[in-house]
C-alpha positions as CSV (number, residue, x, y, z in Angstrom):
1,M,52.5,10.6,-85.4
2,L,53.9,14.1,-86.1
3,L,55.7,14.0,-82.8
4,S,57.3,10.7,-83.7
5,V,58.4,12.0,-87.0
6,T,59.9,15.0,-85.3
7,V,61.8,12.9,-82.8
8,V,63.1,10.6,-85.5
9,L,64.3,13.6,-87.5
10,G,66.0,15.0,-84.4
11,L,67.8,11.7,-83.8
12,L,68.9,11.6,-87.4
13,S,70.4,15.1,-87.2
14,C,72.9,13.8,-84.7
15,V,74.4,11.0,-86.8
16,C,77.7,12.8,-87.7
17,G,80.7,11.0,-86.2
18,E,78.8,7.9,-85.0
19,N,80.1,4.4,-85.7
20,P,78.1,3.0,-88.6
21,A,76.2,-0.2,-87.8
22,V,75.9,-1.0,-91.6
23,Q,78.6,-0.6,-94.1
24,V,78.3,-0.9,-97.9
25,V,81.4,-1.3,-100.0
26,L,81.4,-0.8,-103.7
27,T,84.5,-2.4,-105.3
28,N,86.2,-1.4,-108.6
29,K,84.6,-4.6,-110.1
30,G,81.2,-3.2,-109.2
31,L,82.1,0.3,-110.5
32,Q,83.2,-1.1,-113.8
33,Y,80.1,-3.3,-114.1
34,G,78.0,-0.2,-113.2
35,K,79.5,1.7,-116.1
36,H,78.5,-1.0,-118.5
37,A,74.9,-0.9,-117.2
38,A,75.0,2.9,-117.3
39,A,76.2,2.8,-120.9
40,D,73.4,0.5,-121.9
41,W,70.9,2.7,-120.2
42,I,72.3,5.8,-121.9
43,Q,72.2,4.1,-125.2
44,E,68.6,3.2,-124.7
45,R,67.6,6.6,-123.4
46,L,69.3,8.6,-126.2
47,S,66.8,7.3,-128.7
48,K,64.0,9.0,-126.7
49,I,65.7,12.3,-126.1
50,T,64.7,15.4,-128.1
51,F,66.7,18.6,-128.2
52,P,65.8,22.2,-128.1
53,D,65.8,24.2,-131.3
54,I,69.1,25.6,-132.4
55,T,68.9,29.1,-133.9
56,G,71.4,31.6,-135.2
57,S,72.8,33.2,-138.3
58,V,75.9,33.2,-140.3
59,H,77.3,36.0,-142.5
60,I,78.3,35.2,-146.0
61,V,79.3,37.6,-148.8
62,L,75.7,38.0,-149.9
63,G,74.4,38.8,-146.4
64,D,73.1,37.0,-143.3
65,I,71.4,33.7,-143.4
66,H,69.2,33.1,-140.4
67,Y,68.5,29.5,-139.6
68,T,66.6,27.3,-137.2
69,L,67.3,23.6,-136.7
70,T,64.2,22.0,-135.1
71,G,62.8,18.6,-134.0
72,I,66.3,17.3,-133.4
73,T,66.3,13.6,-132.5
74,I,69.1,11.0,-132.2
75,V,68.8,8.1,-134.7
76,K,72.1,6.4,-134.0
77,C,74.8,6.6,-131.3
78,D,78.2,5.0,-131.3
79,L,78.9,5.1,-127.6
80,P,82.4,3.8,-126.7
81,E,83.0,2.2,-123.3
82,P,83.3,5.1,-120.8
83,S,86.1,5.3,-118.3
84,V,85.1,5.5,-114.7
85,E,87.4,5.7,-111.7
86,F,87.3,6.4,-108.0
87,L,88.6,9.8,-106.8
88,Q,89.9,10.3,-103.3
89,N,90.2,14.0,-103.3
90,P,87.6,15.2,-103.7
91,P,85.7,12.0,-102.8
92,G,83.8,11.0,-105.8
93,F,84.1,9.7,-109.4
94,K,85.7,10.8,-112.6
95,T,83.9,9.8,-115.8
96,T,85.3,10.2,-119.3
97,I,83.6,9.4,-122.6
98,S,85.9,9.7,-125.6
99,E,85.3,9.7,-129.4
100,L,81.5,9.5,-129.1
101,S,79.7,9.8,-132.4
102,I,76.1,10.6,-132.9
103,A,73.8,10.7,-135.9
104,I,70.8,13.0,-135.6
105,T,68.0,14.2,-137.9
106,G,65.6,17.1,-137.8
107,G,64.0,19.9,-139.8
108,W,65.5,23.2,-141.0
109,R,64.1,26.6,-141.7
110,T,66.0,29.5,-143.2
111,H,65.4,33.0,-144.4
112,F,67.8,34.9,-146.4
113,G,66.4,38.3,-147.2
114,S,63.0,37.6,-148.7
115,I,63.8,33.9,-149.3
116,H,62.1,31.6,-146.7
117,D,62.6,27.9,-147.1
118,G,62.7,24.7,-145.1
119,G,63.3,20.9,-145.3
120,T,65.0,18.2,-143.4
121,F,68.6,17.6,-142.5
122,D,70.9,14.8,-141.4
123,M,73.8,15.6,-139.1
124,A,76.8,13.5,-137.9
125,I,78.7,14.7,-134.9
126,F,82.1,13.1,-134.6
127,N,84.7,12.7,-131.8
128,V,82.7,14.1,-128.8
129,D,84.8,14.0,-125.6
130,V,83.3,14.7,-122.2
131,T,85.0,14.5,-118.8
132,S,83.0,15.0,-115.6
133,V,84.2,15.0,-112.0
134,V,81.4,14.4,-109.4
135,Q,81.9,14.8,-105.7
136,L,80.0,12.8,-103.1
137,G,79.0,14.2,-99.7
138,K,76.7,14.1,-96.8
139,E,74.1,16.6,-95.6
140,A,73.6,17.4,-91.9
141,D,70.6,15.1,-91.6
142,G,72.4,12.2,-93.2
143,H,71.1,12.5,-96.7
144,P,73.7,11.7,-99.4
145,S,74.7,14.6,-101.7
146,V,76.3,14.8,-105.1
147,S,77.7,17.8,-106.9
148,S,79.5,18.6,-110.1
149,V,83.1,19.7,-109.5
150,S,84.2,20.1,-113.1
151,C,83.1,19.3,-116.7
152,D,85.0,19.6,-119.9
153,S,83.7,18.9,-123.4
154,Q,85.0,19.0,-126.9
155,V,83.2,18.3,-130.2
156,G,85.6,17.2,-133.0
157,D,83.6,17.8,-136.2
158,V,80.1,18.2,-137.6
159,D,78.8,17.2,-141.0
160,I,75.4,18.3,-142.3
161,E,73.3,17.3,-145.3
162,F,70.3,19.5,-146.1
163,H,67.3,17.9,-147.9
164,G,64.2,19.4,-149.5
165,G,63.3,23.0,-150.4
166,A,66.2,25.0,-151.9
167,S,68.7,23.0,-150.0
168,F,70.9,22.8,-153.0
169,I,71.4,26.6,-152.6
170,F,72.3,26.4,-148.9
171,Q,74.4,23.2,-149.0
172,P,77.5,24.9,-150.4
173,F,77.4,27.2,-147.3
174,V,77.6,24.3,-144.9
175,K,81.2,25.1,-144.0
176,H,79.9,28.4,-142.6
177,F,77.2,26.6,-140.5
178,K,79.5,23.9,-139.2
179,G,81.6,25.9,-136.8
180,R,78.7,27.7,-135.3
181,I,76.6,24.6,-134.8
182,R,79.6,22.7,-133.4
183,D,80.1,25.5,-130.9
184,E,76.3,25.5,-130.1
185,I,76.4,21.7,-129.4
186,Q,79.7,21.9,-127.4
187,K,78.4,24.7,-125.1
188,R,75.3,22.7,-124.3
189,L,77.0,19.5,-123.3
190,C,78.4,20.3,-119.9
191,P,75.3,22.3,-118.8
192,G,73.3,19.2,-119.8
193,V,75.6,16.9,-117.7
194,E,75.5,19.3,-114.7
195,G,71.7,19.6,-115.0
196,N,71.3,15.9,-114.7
197,I,73.7,15.8,-111.7
198,Q,71.6,18.5,-110.1
199,S,68.4,16.6,-110.8
200,F,69.9,13.6,-109.1
201,E,71.0,15.7,-106.1
202,N,67.4,17.1,-105.8
203,H,66.2,13.5,-105.7
204,L,68.7,12.6,-103.0
205,H,67.7,15.6,-101.0
206,V,64.1,14.4,-100.6
207,M,64.8,10.7,-100.5
208,N,63.8,8.9,-97.4
209,V,66.7,7.9,-95.2
210,S,64.5,5.7,-93.0
211,V,62.3,2.8,-94.0
212,D,59.1,1.6,-92.2
213,V,59.6,-2.1,-91.8
214,N,56.2,-2.8,-90.3
215,E,53.7,-1.0,-88.1
216,V,56.1,-1.2,-85.2
217,L,59.6,-0.7,-86.5
218,T,61.4,1.9,-88.7
219,L,64.9,1.4,-89.9
220,A,67.1,4.5,-90.0
221,L,69.7,4.5,-92.7
222,P,71.3,8.0,-92.9
223,L,74.9,8.4,-93.7
224,T,77.1,8.6,-90.6
225,N,79.9,10.3,-92.5
226,I,81.1,11.3,-95.9
227,P,81.8,8.2,-98.1
228,I,85.3,6.9,-97.7
229,I,86.9,6.3,-101.1
230,G,90.2,4.5,-101.7
231,A,92.0,3.6,-104.8
232,S,89.8,0.6,-105.6
233,S,86.7,0.8,-103.5
234,M,84.2,3.1,-101.8
235,N,82.8,2.6,-98.2
236,V,79.5,4.1,-97.3
237,G,78.6,4.0,-93.5
238,L,75.0,4.0,-92.5
239,K,73.4,4.3,-89.1
240,G,71.5,1.0,-89.4
241,E,69.3,1.5,-86.3
242,F,65.8,0.3,-85.7
243,Y,63.3,2.5,-83.8
244,D,59.9,2.1,-82.4
245,V,57.7,4.0,-84.8
246,K,55.4,5.5,-82.1
247,A,58.0,6.3,-79.5
248,P,61.5,6.4,-80.9
249,V,64.3,6.4,-78.3
250,E,68.0,5.6,-78.4
251,P,69.0,2.3,-76.8
252,P,71.4,2.3,-73.8
253,F,74.2,1.0,-76.0
254,K,76.2,2.2,-79.0
255,A,77.3,0.7,-82.2
256,Q,80.9,-0.5,-82.1
257,P,83.4,0.0,-84.9
258,F,84.1,-2.9,-87.2
259,T,86.4,-3.2,-90.2
260,M,85.2,-4.6,-93.5
261,P,87.5,-7.1,-95.1
262,D,88.7,-6.5,-98.7
263,E,86.5,-8.5,-101.1
264,P,87.8,-7.3,-104.6
265,S,86.4,-10.4,-106.4
266,Y,82.9,-9.3,-105.6
267,M,81.1,-6.2,-106.8
268,L,79.5,-5.3,-103.5
269,S,79.8,-6.1,-99.8
270,V,77.4,-5.3,-97.0
271,G,78.3,-5.6,-93.4
272,M,75.7,-5.4,-90.6
273,S,76.8,-5.3,-86.9
274,D,75.0,-7.0,-84.0
275,F,74.0,-3.4,-83.0
276,T,71.4,-3.4,-85.7
277,L,69.8,-6.7,-84.4
278,N,70.0,-5.4,-80.8
279,S,68.4,-2.1,-81.7
280,A,65.4,-4.0,-83.2
281,S,65.2,-6.2,-80.1
282,Y,65.3,-3.1,-77.9
283,A,62.6,-1.3,-80.0
284,Y,60.3,-4.3,-79.6
285,F,61.0,-4.6,-75.9
286,S,60.4,-0.8,-75.4
287,A,57.1,-1.1,-77.2
288,K,56.2,-4.0,-74.8
289,L,55.6,-6.4,-77.6
290,L,58.0,-9.1,-76.4
291,Q,55.2,-11.0,-74.6
292,L,53.0,-13.9,-75.4
293,L,49.9,-15.3,-73.7
294,I,49.8,-19.1,-74.1
295,T,46.6,-21.1,-73.6
296,D,45.9,-24.8,-73.8
297,S,44.2,-24.4,-77.2
298,M,47.6,-23.4,-78.6
299,I,49.2,-26.7,-77.6
300,P,49.0,-29.6,-80.0
301,S,46.8,-32.5,-78.9
302,I,49.7,-34.9,-79.2
303,S,51.7,-33.1,-76.6
304,P,52.3,-35.1,-73.4
305,V,51.8,-32.0,-71.3
306,H,48.9,-29.6,-71.4
307,L,48.0,-26.3,-69.7
308,N,45.7,-27.6,-67.0
309,T,46.1,-28.3,-63.3
310,T,45.9,-32.0,-63.8
311,S,48.8,-32.2,-66.2
312,L,51.0,-29.7,-64.4
313,G,50.0,-31.2,-61.1
314,K,52.4,-34.0,-61.8
315,F,55.2,-31.5,-61.3
316,I,53.5,-29.2,-58.8
317,P,51.3,-31.5,-56.5
318,K,49.7,-28.7,-54.5
319,L,48.5,-27.0,-57.7
320,A,46.2,-30.0,-58.5
321,E,45.0,-30.1,-54.8
322,M,44.0,-26.4,-54.7
323,Y,42.6,-26.2,-58.2
324,P,41.5,-29.6,-59.4
325,D,40.9,-30.2,-63.1
326,M,41.0,-26.5,-64.2
327,L,42.5,-24.9,-67.3
328,M,45.5,-22.6,-67.1
329,S,47.3,-19.8,-69.1
330,V,50.9,-18.7,-69.1
331,L,52.0,-15.1,-69.8
332,V,55.6,-15.1,-71.0
333,Y,57.4,-11.8,-71.3
334,A,60.9,-10.6,-71.6
335,Q,62.6,-9.1,-68.5
336,E,65.0,-7.2,-70.8
337,A,65.7,-6.9,-74.5
338,P,67.1,-10.1,-75.9
339,K,70.8,-9.7,-76.7
340,F,72.4,-10.8,-80.0
341,S,76.1,-11.6,-80.3
342,I,77.5,-12.3,-83.8
343,Q,80.5,-14.7,-83.6
344,P,82.4,-16.4,-86.4
345,D,80.8,-19.8,-85.6
346,A,77.2,-18.6,-84.9
347,V,74.7,-15.9,-84.1
348,N,74.0,-16.2,-80.3
349,V,70.9,-14.9,-78.6
350,S,70.4,-14.6,-74.8
351,I,66.8,-14.2,-73.5
352,K,65.8,-13.5,-70.0
353,A,62.1,-14.0,-69.5
354,V,59.4,-14.5,-66.9
355,A,56.6,-17.1,-67.2
356,K,53.5,-16.2,-65.1
357,A,51.0,-19.0,-64.7
358,S,47.4,-18.5,-63.8
359,V,44.5,-20.8,-63.2
360,I,41.3,-20.1,-65.1
361,L,38.3,-20.5,-62.7
362,P,34.9,-21.7,-64.1
363,N,33.6,-18.2,-64.2
364,G,36.6,-17.1,-66.3
365,T,38.5,-15.3,-63.5
366,Q,42.3,-15.9,-63.7
367,I,44.1,-16.5,-60.5
368,P,48.0,-16.1,-60.5
369,V,49.6,-19.2,-59.0
370,F,53.3,-19.0,-59.7
371,A,56.0,-17.2,-61.7
372,I,59.2,-18.7,-63.1
373,N,62.3,-17.0,-64.4
374,V,63.4,-18.5,-67.7
375,D,67.0,-17.9,-68.8
376,S,67.7,-19.4,-72.2
377,K,70.5,-19.3,-74.8
378,F,70.1,-20.0,-78.5
379,S,72.5,-20.1,-81.4
380,S,71.7,-19.9,-85.1
381,E,73.4,-20.7,-88.4
382,L,72.8,-18.5,-91.5
383,W,73.7,-19.0,-95.1
384,I,72.7,-18.0,-98.6
385,E,71.4,-20.7,-101.0
386,D,69.5,-20.3,-104.3
387,G,69.4,-16.5,-103.8
388,K,67.7,-16.9,-100.4
389,L,68.9,-16.2,-96.9
390,K,68.3,-19.4,-94.9
391,G,69.1,-20.5,-91.4
392,S,68.4,-22.8,-88.4
393,V,68.1,-22.2,-84.7
394,K,68.9,-24.5,-81.8
395,M,68.5,-24.1,-78.0
396,D,71.9,-24.3,-76.2
397,N,70.7,-24.0,-72.6
398,V,67.6,-23.2,-70.5
399,T,67.5,-22.6,-66.8
400,L,64.2,-22.3,-64.8
401,T,64.1,-20.8,-61.3
402,L,61.1,-20.2,-59.1
403,A,60.4,-16.5,-58.7
404,S,57.2,-16.7,-56.7
405,S,54.4,-19.2,-55.8
406,E,50.9,-19.3,-54.4
407,V,50.8,-23.1,-54.5
408,G,53.8,-23.8,-52.3
409,T,57.5,-24.2,-53.1
410,F,58.4,-26.7,-55.8
411,K,61.4,-27.7,-57.7
412,T,61.7,-26.7,-61.4
413,D,64.1,-29.5,-62.4
414,S,61.3,-31.6,-64.0
415,L,59.8,-28.6,-65.9
416,E,63.3,-27.7,-67.1
417,S,64.0,-31.2,-68.3
418,M,60.6,-31.3,-70.0
419,M,61.3,-28.0,-71.8
420,W,64.8,-29.2,-72.8
421,K,63.4,-32.5,-74.2
422,G,60.7,-30.5,-76.2
423,R,63.2,-28.0,-77.6
424,T,63.0,-29.4,-81.1
425,F,59.2,-29.2,-81.1
426,L,59.3,-25.7,-79.7
427,L,61.6,-24.5,-82.5
428,F,60.0,-26.5,-85.3
429,K,58.0,-23.7,-86.9
430,V,60.9,-21.2,-86.6
431,N,63.3,-23.6,-88.3
432,Q,60.7,-24.5,-90.9
433,K,60.4,-20.8,-91.9
434,L,64.1,-20.2,-91.8
435,G,64.6,-23.3,-94.0
436,E,62.3,-21.9,-96.6
437,G,64.4,-18.8,-96.6
438,F,63.9,-15.1,-97.5
439,L,64.8,-13.5,-100.8
440,V,68.0,-11.5,-100.6
441,L,67.7,-8.0,-102.1
442,R,65.8,-8.1,-105.4
443,T,64.1,-5.3,-107.2
444,K,62.4,-4.9,-110.6
445,H,65.7,-4.3,-112.3
446,T,68.3,-5.5,-109.8
447,Q,69.2,-8.8,-108.1
448,L,72.2,-10.1,-106.2
449,V,73.9,-13.1,-107.6
450,N,76.8,-15.4,-106.5
451,S,76.2,-14.2,-102.9
452,V,78.0,-15.6,-99.9
453,L,77.5,-14.9,-96.2
454,K,80.3,-14.9,-93.6
455,K,80.1,-14.3,-89.9
456,E,82.8,-12.2,-88.3
457,K,83.2,-11.2,-84.7
458,G,80.5,-8.5,-84.2
459,F,79.0,-8.4,-87.7
460,I,77.6,-10.4,-90.6
461,L,79.2,-9.9,-94.1
462,I,77.3,-10.5,-97.3
463,S,79.5,-10.3,-100.5
464,S,77.9,-10.5,-103.9
465,D,77.8,-9.6,-107.5
466,V,74.9,-7.6,-109.0
467,Q,72.9,-8.3,-112.0
468,V,71.0,-5.3,-113.6
469,S,68.4,-5.7,-116.2
470,L,67.0,-2.5,-117.8
471,M,64.4,-4.3,-120.0
C-alpha cells in the first residue's frame, strides 16, 4: 500500500503543463452568490467570536489611567453587502467591505494611582472599511494555494459607554480612550484577515487531491495549472484521471484539450472529457477486473437458450454429439480496455471481448470447447432530471467471429442473431439502474439546482446553479 501511495504521489508531481481532463468554471453569477452565502456565514459566526483583551494606558492631566477591556463579544453587526471581483493579475479575488458597524460589549478594569475599579461597557464601532486581495496558485504536487497579497483597513469612529463602579468618573475621559482603542482595533483587523487566509492555506496544503472511489479505483484531482481568471469567470483545470489503487500506472493515451463554452447564466460549469472515462476503463482492465464467468444458474428460466450442450447444440451440432446433456460455463473478458467517445448526440462505447466456453463434466472438470471474439458497440443517452443524473444504453452492433474450436468449425451467424434479438433483455438491469438515476453533487450544506447536461465533442458539460444552506 505504501508503494502504491508513493507511486501516486510521484505521478501527481508531474501534472504541471498537462491538459486537464476536468475543468470547473466559476462565473461572476456564482461569485456574487458566494459573497451572499459568505456574508450570511460571517454574520452567523460573528456572534460566536470572542476577542483578546485590549490593554493600555492614556495620559491625562492628573496622570496615567491604565485600562483593560476584557470579555469582548459582538452583540450586533450591521454587515453591508461586500464587493467581490475577479482579479487577473495577480490571479485571485479582491474583496471590499465598507461602512461595517459593530456593537460589542464586555468588561472594564482600570487603575489610576491607588484607585482600582471595574464594570461593564458597551462599544459601537462605526464605518469599518476592509479591502483584501487574495492570490490563488498551485503547489508543485497540484495542491491549490491561497495567499494574502494586500490588506487595508480603516476604522471611522468608536463610541464607548462605561457602566458600574466609578464609571461616572472615567466617562468624561472617553475622548482620550477613543483614539487609542480605535487604533488597537484597526491594527488587529488585517492580521486577523491574513491569519484566516493562512489557516485556509494550511487546510489546502494537507487536503487530499485524490479520492478513493472504491477498493479498486482512485480519482486524481490535482490542479494541472494555476487557475485561469478572466474578467467574469475563473477556470480551474484538474487532472481528472482514474488509477488502479494497488498498481497505479499511466494509460497509453493523453488527455486532449477542450474549450469550455461560456455559460454566464449559470453559477458553475463542470466539463469532463472522455479521457476520464477511458482512464477508469483502463484502470479496471489493467487490474484484470473486466471479466465475468457466466453459468447457467445466472440465466433466467424463461430464456429460450441455456448454458448446456443440448441448448447450444442447436447452433453447434458437434458439441451435443461429443458432450451430450452437460452443463456449460462461459468466461467473458475484455481483450483491451473499452473505449469511450463522447459526441454531441451520444456517448459511444466500443468493447472487444472474448467469450471462452467450457463444458462441465460430471466430476466438475471444465473442458474448453470453443472461443468466440465479440466486438460490440453501444451508445448511451445522459440527462439530468429531478436533481439526478439519468441515462439509457442501447446496443448498436455486435459481431461474433470464431477464434478457436475443439468441437469443429461452425458458423456464428445464429448466435449473433440470438444475441442481437436478446439485446433488450441483456441491457434491462443496466437501463433500470440508469433510469433510477444517481444524485448529482449534494453535500450537507450544498446542492446543485437548475442543472443541465450537454454533450460536446470530446466532453460532457454540466452547468448549474448552487444552493447553499448554512443551517
